[in-house]
Backbone as a ProteinNet text record, in pm:
[ID]
protein_1_A
[PRIMARY]
MTAWRLTNVHRRVPPVEPEEGRRRQVLLGHARAVKGQRSRVRGVPAHRGKGLQQFLQTLDGGRISVSAMGVGLAQGALDEAVAYAKERRAFGQSISKFQAIQVKLADMSTEIEAARYLTYKAAVEKDAGRDFSQTAARAKLKTGRLAVRCCEEAVQIHGGYGYIEEYPVCRFYRDAKILTIGEGTDEVQQMIIARGLGA
[TERTIARY]
4253.7	4139.9	4187.4	4105.2	4137.8	4022.8	4056.7	3955.5	3936.1	3811.8	3778.7	3712.5	3737.3	3673.5	3546.4	3433.8	3305.6	3268.9	3221.6	3177.9	3032.1	2966.1	2825.9	2736.5	2754	2669.5	2538.1	2429.5	2297.1	2235	2224.5	2170.9	2020.1	1954.2	1810.2	1783.9	1797.3	1775.5	1632	1552	1411.1	1397.6	1296.4	1276.6	1243.4	1292.4	1267.9	1226.6	1168.3	1132.6	1261.9	1259	1382.3	1454.1	1381.7	1445.7	1506.5	1432.8	1483.5	1604.7	1599.7	1710.2	1837.2	1823.1	1940	2002	1919.8	1971.5	2035.3	1972.1	2027	2163.2	2175.7	2303.3	2410.8	2376	2472.4	2513.4	2415.8	2445.6	2522.6	2489.2	2554.4	2679.9	2692.3	2809.3	2818.2	2937.8	2957.6	2955.9	2940.8	2940.8	2799.8	2782.5	2653.3	2672.9	2585.1	2593.3	2546.9	2609	2567.6	2514	2483.2	2431.8	2301.4	2293	2170.5	2152.7	2255.1	2244.8	2342.1	2306.4	2389.6	2517.4	2627.7	2754.5	2849.1	2956.5	3053.5	3191.4	3267.1	3403.2	3496.4	3581.5	3673.7	3815.1	3879.2	4020.4	4053.8	4178.2	4229.2	4297.6	4272.8	4335.1	4487.3	4550.6	4696.5	4759.5	4690.3	4745.7	4665.7	4679.2	4607.2	4646.6	4545.5	4569	4590.2	4578	4599.7	4469	4355.5	4226	4204.2	4240	4221.7	4307	4430.4	4519.8	4462.8	4412.4	4352.9	4229.4	4149	4029.4	4066.3	4166.9	4208.6	4267	4339.1	4391.3	4277.8	4173.5	4056.3	3990.4	3981.6	3927.4	4011.8	4144.3	4232.5	4204.1	4189.7	4157.1	4021.5	3924.7	3791.7	3792.5	3885.3	3894.5	3933	4011.5	4045.7	3920.8	3838.8	3714.1	3619.8	3607.1	3520.4	3575.9	3708.4	3770.5	3735.1	3740.6	3705	3558.1	3471.9	3330.9	3317.4	3394.8	3391	3433.1	3539.6	3585.4	3478.4	3419.5	3314.5	3193.1	3152.5	3036	3065.5	3184.3	3222.9	3229.3	3285.9	3293.4	3154.2	3066.1	2928.2	2860.1	2882.8	2824.6	2879.9	3010.4	3071	3014.2	3004.8	2951.6	2810.4	2726.7	2589.1	2587.3	2673.8	2678.4	2721.8	2822.2	2869.3	2759	2694.7	2587.6	2473.4	2433.5	2323.6	2364.8	2487.1	2533.2	2539.5	2571.2	2573.5	2432.6	2339.3	2201	2119.4	2136.4	2055.8	2099.5	2000.3	2029.3	1973.5	2049.2	2005.5	2072.5	1998.5	2050.5	2110.5	2046.2	2084.1	2202.8	2250.3	2362	2353.6	2430.4	2429.5	2501.7	2456.7	2516.4	2660.4	2702.1	2842.1	2937.4	2886.8	2970	2992.3	2920.1	2936.5	3058.4	3137.3	3261.2	3236.4	3131.7	3102.9	3081.3	3014	2990.9	3120.8	3196.6	3323.2	3420	3424.3	3512.6	3472.4	3343.6	3296	3337.3	3313.2	3344.6	3494.7	3574.7	3720.5	3774.2	3724.8	3769.5	3730.6	3608.1	3563.3	3652.7	3678.9	3759.5	3900.2	3960.8	4097.3	4104.1	4010.7	4009.3	3981.3	3893.6	3863.2	3987.2	4059.8	4179.9	4283.5	4302.9	4398	4353.3	4224.6	4170.9	4183.4	4164.1	4176	4318.2	4418.5	4556.2	4595.7	4538.7	4562.7	4504.3	4387.9	4325	4409.2	4456.6	4544.8	4670.1	4727.9	4849.8	4825.4	4712.5	4679.8	4666.8	4602.7	4584.4	4717.9	4804.4	4936.3	5018.4	5015.4	5088.1	5036.1	4904.6	4846.4	4890.1	4880.3	4918.8	5066.7	5150.2	5294.1	5331.3	5232.1	5258.6	5320	5315.8	5370.5	5263.2	5303.7	5208.7	5130.9	5000.8	4917.6	4814	4823.1	4722.3	4706.8	4819	4814.6	4755.7	4802	4754.1	4606	4563.8	4422	4336.5	4385.3	4311.7	4303.4	4413.1	4412	4316.2	4321.9	4234.5	4087.8	4057.1	3919	3870.1	3953.2	3916.9	3893.2	3985.1	3976.4	3856.8	3838.9	3735.3	3594.4	3577.7	3445.8	3400.5	3489.6	3457.9	3437.9	3520.9	3510.1	3377.6	3334.7	3207.2	3092.6	3093.1	2987.9	2993.4	3114.2	3126.6	3089.4	3133.1	3100.1	2950	2888.3	2743.5	2670.2	2718.9	2658.3	2671.1	2788	2808.5	2722.4	2710.6	2627.3	2481.8	2433.6	2296.4	2282.8	2381.8	2377.8	2371.1	2449	2448.1	2313	2250.5	2117.5	2008.3	2036.8	1934.2	1824.3	1700.6	1587.3	1572.6	1613.8	1604.8	1697.3	1802.6	1895.7	1835.5	1721.8	1656.8	1537.4	1519.4	1410.1	1463.7	1393.4	1437.8	1466.7	1403.7	1424.6	1564.1	1630.6	1766.1	1867.8	1965.1	2062.2	2136.6	2162.4	2241.2	2170.4	2038.9	1964.7	1997.6	1996.4	2030.3	2177.7	2264.2	2406.8	2430.8	2364	2382	2340.2	2229.5	2180.6	2276.9	2330	2415.3	2558.5	2602.8	2743.2	2782.1	2693.1	2729	2777.5	2725.5	2765.9	2914.9	2974.1	3116	3205.6	3149.6	3226.9	3208.3	3128.9	3096.9	3146.7	3113.2	3147.7	3297.6	3340.2	3481.4	3561.8	3493.4	3558.8	3521.4	3472.4	3431.7	3552.5	3524.7	3632.7	3722	3660.2	3737.7	3832.8	3788.7	3875.6	3992.4	3964.4	4072.3	4173.7	4123.9	4214.5	4301.3	4242.4	4317.2	4426.6	4393.9	4492.2	4607.3	4571.5	4674	4763.1	4702.7	4780.3	4874	4826.5	4913.2	5030.5	5002.5	5109.5	5214.9	5174.4	5268.4	5344.1	5306.2	5371.9	5309.7	5193.3	5125	5053.8
6550	6474.8	6385.9	6377.7	6296.2	6201	6077.3	5978.2	5980	5977.7	5977.9	5846.9	5801.9	5680.4	5718.9	5666.8	5694.2	5578.8	5609.6	5505.3	5530.5	5427.6	5436.1	5491.1	5439.4	5482.2	5406.5	5479.5	5418.9	5418.1	5301.2	5290.1	5273.3	5343.2	5328.3	5283.9	5154.3	5100.7	5051.3	5107.7	5067.2	4921.8	4852.9	4713.5	4707.1	4602.3	4583.8	4439.4	4417.8	4282	4201.9	4069.9	3990	4004.4	3997.2	4006.9	4144.9	4249	4385.3	4406.1	4349.9	4363.1	4299.1	4183.6	4116	4200.7	4255.6	4339.1	4465.9	4524.5	4646.5	4616.6	4502.7	4467.6	4448.7	4384.5	4364.7	4498.4	4585.2	4712.5	4806.9	4808.8	4901.9	4844.1	4712.2	4650.6	4681.2	4708.4	4732.8	4880.8	4966.9	5111.8	5157.9	5219.3	5273.3	5417.2	5502	5642.1	5655.2	5743	5769	5910.5	5973.8	6111	6116.9	6214.7	6234.9	6137	6061.3	5966	6005	5970	6007.1	5923.8	5991.6	5922.5	6010.6	5952.5	6026.4	6005.1	6111.9	6102.3	6093	5991.3	5971.5	6005.3	6092.8	6120.9	6179.9	6212	6264.4	6149.8	6133.2	6022.3	6031.9	5915.1	5910.3	5961.2	5946.2	5982.2	6097.8	6212.1	6330.5	6363	6388.6	6422.7	6303.4	6182.5	6061.2	5987.4	6055.7	5990.6	5934.4	6009.8	5961.9	5838.6	5842.5	5727.9	5604.6	5623.2	5511.6	5458.2	5549.8	5509.5	5426.5	5470.8	5398.4	5261.9	5252.3	5122.8	5028.2	5085.1	5004.8	4950.7	5034.5	4988.9	4876.6	4889.9	4784.6	4651.7	4656.4	4534.4	4479.2	4568.9	4526.5	4460.4	4501.9	4442	4294.6	4259.9	4118.1	4039.2	4095.4	4028.2	4013.2	4118.2	4111.9	4010.8	4002.9	3903.6	3762.3	3738.9	3607	3574.7	3676.6	3653.9	3618.5	3684.6	3655.8	3513.6	3468.9	3330.4	3233	3261.2	3172.6	3166.5	3280.4	3284.3	3210.7	3232.3	3162	3011.5	2971	2828.8	2768.5	2842.5	2794.1	2777	2870.6	2859.9	2738.3	2715.9	2597.6	2469.4	2462.6	2342	2311.8	2414.9	2395.9	2353.6	2412.4	2379	2234.1	2189.9	2051.4	1954.8	1981.9	1893.5	1885.7	1999.9	2000.4	1930.5	1953.8	1892.7	1740.5	1690.1	1544.5	1486.6	1565.2	1519.7	1530.6	1637.5	1665.5	1575.5	1513.2	1421.6	1476.6	1454.7	1491.1	1395.1	1352.5	1260.2	1134	1085.5	959.1	963.4	1080.4	1089.1	1219.1	1224.6	1348.3	1456.4	1580.4	1687.3	1715.8	1662.8	1679.7	1605.5	1516.8	1441.3	1517.6	1626.6	1705.2	1796	1801.3	1877.9	2026.6	2082.7	2225.4	2255.7	2165.8	2183.5	2160.5	2059.7	2031.2	2148.8	2213.8	2329.4	2441.7	2468.1	2571.5	2539.4	2415.8	2375.4	2380.2	2332.8	2333.1	2475.9	2565	2704.4	2771	2745.9	2802.8	2755.1	2625.4	2567	2625.1	2638.4	2690.5	2835.9	2917.1	3058.7	3078.9	2997.2	3007.3	2976.7	2872.2	2836.2	2948.5	3008.4	3120	3238.5	3269.8	3382.2	3355.3	3230.5	3194	3223	3184.7	3206.7	3353.8	3430.2	3575	3639.1	3592.2	3641.1	3601.8	3476.8	3432.9	3520.5	3551.5	3632.7	3769.6	3831.1	3961.3	3950.1	3845.4	3826.4	3801.9	3723.6	3695.6	3823.4	3904.5	4032.3	4123.8	4127.8	4211	4161	4030	3972	3992.9	3997.6	4015.9	4162.9	4251.9	4393.6	4460.5	4393.1	4451.4	4533.6	4613.4	4690.1	4592.7	4585.9	4489.6	4557.5	4687.8	4763.5	4714.4	4694.2	4649.5	4509.2	4420.1	4281.9	4273.4	4352.2	4354.2	4407.2	4510.5	4566	4464	4394.3	4290.7	4177.6	4134.8	4026.2	4067.4	4187.9	4237.6	4246	4300.6	4312.7	4175.2	4083.4	3948.9	3871	3870.9	3785.8	3838.8	3971.1	4026.6	3991	4011.8	3976.8	3826.6	3749.9	3604.4	3554.6	3611	3569.7	3593.8	3709.8	3740.4	3639.7	3614.5	3524.4	3380.1	3333.2	3196.1	3179.2	3280.6	3273.3	3274	3354.4	3357.2	3221.1	3159.7	3027.4	2921.6	2931.1	2835.2	2847.2	2970.1	2991.1	2931	2952.2	2899.2	2746.4	2683	2536.7	2486.7	2561.1	2523.8	2546.2	2622.9	2654	2738.2	2713.6	2789.3	2780.4	2667.5	2651.2	2748.9	2792	2884.5	3020	3047.9	3177.1	3167.8	3052	3031.8	3051.5	3129.2	3169.1	3049.8	2937.2	2821.3	2761.3	2791.9	2740.6	2841.6	2795.5	2888.2	2973.9	2920.9	2998.7	3127.1	3129.3	3252	3358.7	3321.7	3415.8	3454.3	3356.4	3385.1	3490.4	3472.5	3563.3	3705.1	3715	3846.7	3912	3832.5	3886.5	3914.1	3851.6	3863	4004.4	4077.2	4207.7	4306	4296	4390.4	4377.7	4262.4	4241.6	4322.2	4372.1	4458.3	4606.3	4631.4	4768.5	4800.6	4716.2	4741.6	4745.7	4826.8	4847.5	4904	4973.7	5035.5	4960.8	5033.5	4971.4	4912.4	4834.5	4778.3	4888.2	4998.6	5108.7	5169.8	5176	5225	5128.7	4998.8	4899.6	4912.6	4931.7	4948.2	5072	5179.3	5302.7	5280	5208.8	5179.3	5094.9	4994.3	4905.7	4983.2	5064.2	5143.1	5241.2	5304.1	5397.5	5323	5199.8	5118.7	5082	5077	5046.8	5171.1	5285.3	5409.7	5478.6	5434	5493.1	5622.2
6901.1	6949.1	7063.6	7165.6	7282.2	7309.3	7339.3	7374.5	7525.7	7569	7711.1	7746.9	7868	7917.4	7990.4	7944	8007.9	8098.7	8216.7	8308.8	8344.6	8392.1	8433.8	8322.3	8203.1	8092.1	8102.8	8109.1	8118.7	7979.9	7923.4	7788.6	7794.1	7707.2	7692.1	7549.2	7525.7	7392.4	7385.3	7295.1	7287.7	7244.1	7295.1	7254.5	7105.1	7039.8	6896.9	6872.1	6756.6	6716.3	6699.4	6723.9	6715	6580.9	6470.3	6338.7	6319	6357	6342.9	6433.5	6551.9	6646.2	6594.4	6531.3	6476.5	6366.2	6279.1	6171.5	6227.2	6327.5	6387.2	6447.1	6514.7	6577.2	6471.1	6358.6	6250.7	6192.5	6168.4	6105.5	6195.8	6323.9	6414.9	6478.2	6473.2	6533.1	6680.9	6727.1	6869.3	6903.4	6804.8	6830.7	6862.3	6976.3	7017.2	7062	7021.5	7062.8	7206.6	7282	7418.9	7432	7321.3	7321.7	7400.4	7485.9	7562.3	7676.7	7708.4	7816.7	7926.3	8047.9	8161.4	8165.2	8180.5	8195.1	8273.9	8319.9	8399.2	8338.8	8322.7	8271.1	8389.6	8389.2	8500.1	8456.8	8528.7	8508.9	8373.2	8356.9	8230.6	8158.6	8029.5	7957.8	7958.7	7958.2	7963.2	7833.9	7723.9	7593	7533.9	7593.2	7547.4	7402.6	7320.4	7180.5	7089.3	7142.2	7063	7033.7	7049.3	7031.7	6893.1	6789.6	6652	6626.9	6672.4	6654.9	6726.3	6849.1	6922.9	6851.4	6797	6724.1	6601.4	6526	6405.6	6440.2	6552.8	6597	6635.4	6694.3	6728.3	6601.8	6499.3	6371.3	6313.1	6320.1	6269	6338.4	6470	6544.4	6505.9	6485.7	6443.7	6307	6222.3	6088	6095.9	6195.3	6213.2	6251	6339	6378.6	6259.9	6180.2	6061.9	5962.4	5951	5862.8	5908.2	6038.1	6091.7	6062.6	6073.1	6037.8	5890.9	5805.7	5662.1	5632.1	5697.7	5678.2	5725.7	5841	5893.7	5804.4	5752.4	5663.7	5533	5477.3	5354.6	5378.1	5493.3	5525.2	5542	5607.4	5622.6	5487.9	5396.5	5262.7	5189.6	5202.6	5140.2	5198.7	5330.4	5395.4	5348.2	5340.1	5293.1	5147.1	5065.7	4923	4902.5	4976.9	4965.1	5006.4	5119.3	5167.6	5066.6	5012.6	4916.2	4786.8	4740.2	4615.1	4627	4744.6	4764.9	4768.9	4819.9	4836.5	4707.4	4634.4	4514.7	4399.7	4337.5	4227.2	4096.6	3990.3	3855.5	3757.4	3659	3557.3	3619.1	3725.5	3786.4	3881.7	3917.5	4012.9	4092	4201.1	4279.2	4198.3	4214.5	4133.9	4176.6	4291.4	4333.9	4241.5	4158.6	4064.2	3934.1	3914.2	3791.7	3805.4	3699.2	3705.1	3733.1	3677.5	3699.4	3847.8	3918.7	4062.6	4138.7	4098.3	4165.4	4156.2	4040.7	4022.1	4118	4130	4222.3	4365.6	4407.7	4544.3	4571.5	4475.8	4493.4	4503.6	4417.5	4422.2	4554.3	4598.8	4725.9	4839.9	4844.1	4951.2	4952.7	4835.7	4826	4870.5	4824.2	4859.5	5009	5064.4	5208.1	5291.2	5251.5	5326.6	5321.6	5205.7	5193.6	5278.6	5274.7	5353	5502.3	5542.1	5683.9	5733.9	5654.5	5697.8	5694.3	5604.2	5603.3	5729.3	5769.3	5893.1	6014.7	6017.2	6125.8	6132.4	6016.3	6012.1	6075.8	6042.7	6101.6	6253.2	6300.4	6444.8	6515.1	6452.9	6511.3	6519.7	6413.5	6414.8	6525.8	6541.9	6648	6785.4	6806.8	6936.3	6966.7	6862.2	6880.8	6900.5	6890.2	6909	6787.3	6672.4	6549.4	6479	6381.4	6301.8	6213.2	6232.7	6161	6072.5	6058.3	5984.1	5840.1	5770.1	5630.5	5619.3	5703.4	5697.8	5733	5831.6	5868.9	5753.7	5684.8	5571	5458.2	5431.2	5325.6	5361.9	5487.7	5533	5522.6	5565.3	5559.2	5415.5	5327.1	5185.6	5124.6	5148.4	5090.2	5143.6	5274.1	5332.9	5307.5	5306.1	5276.5	5135.7	5040.3	4901.2	4885	4953.8	4944.5	5000.8	5112.1	5171.8	5073.8	5009.5	4911.3	4796.7	4745.4	4630.8	4666.9	4782.5	4823.5	4845.7	4904.3	4924.9	4791.1	4698.3	4564.9	4496.2	4506.5	4446.2	4515.5	4647.2	4720.5	4678.8	4661.2	4612.7	4473.5	4388.9	4252	4253.8	4339.5	4349.4	4398.6	4487	4537.9	4433.9	4331.3	4232.1	4294.8	4258.4	4310.5	4460.7	4518	4663.2	4736.4	4670.5	4733	4762.4	4701	4720.9	4815.3	4876.2	4970.9	5112.2	5191.8	5325.4	5417.9	5395.5	5482.7	5468.4	5358.9	5338.2	5390.7	5469	5528.4	5426.7	5305.6	5208.9	5167.5	5173.1	5142.3	5245.8	5372.1	5479	5473.7	5444.5	5433.4	5325.4	5212.6	5098.5	5136.6	5205.9	5249.2	5348.3	5440.3	5546.6	5502	5394	5352.9	5313.2	5251.7	5196.3	5302.7	5423.5	5528.8	5558.4	5529	5555.9	5462.3	5353	5262.9	5298.1	5402.1	5440.5	5581.6	5679.2	5819.2	5843.4	5939.2	5974.9	5857.7	5768.9	5652.3	5525.8	5427.4	5301	5228.4	5126.1	5045	4988.2	4949.3	4892.1	4995.7	5120.4	5227.9	5248.3	5245.4	5261.1	5148.2	5026.8	4912.6	4929.6	4981.4	5004.5	5109.7	5217	5322.2	5266	5188.5	5130.3	5034.1	4948.6	4852.1	4921.9	5029.1	5105	5167	5212.9	5269.7	5167.5	5042.4	4933.1	4887.3	4945.3	4908.4	4789.5	4748.9	4631.9	4670.6
[MASK]
+++++++++++++++++++++++++++++++++++++++++++++++++++++++++++++++++++++++++++++++++++++++++++++++++++++++++++++++++++++++++++++++++++++++++++++++++++++++++++++++++++++++++++++++++++++++++++++++++++++++

């Protein structure tokens, strides 16, 4: 397989409603088909027969970006949960004073910090020109799952309000799941990690 560089690609993307467009962009990411559209192929690629390898390296790099999105989404869920827990009162005090809420917030904060540094490690390895495939897969697996879990906990802390569209955690919860799918599902990440271990 050989990768070709296309130039002068004329995209004909039909107009969509803003909400539908946002979802389409999340679901399709940066990959767009150019089938049936005018384009010109320039020159012969320098690495003939290396298209699959280049494609897989591109996916590895994309996993770092998705990992960063996962950390950001988890952090946003934590920030919203902390703010709401300080504001919401029950039994004469803010619910942030209850140990059950504190445990949730502390666990979220600790896991987010660990995931952030795993994502940084993958980015540093990539920038240094080292093999970062394993670290990127671990970061993607960890951060996608973490984003889902943090959003779920944030919704739980919000109670019924967490399921109302006006609250950001409702949208966060809906959007988090795509992070376990895009740039390779969790199962694909597990397969990559296991192969790296020699399994």
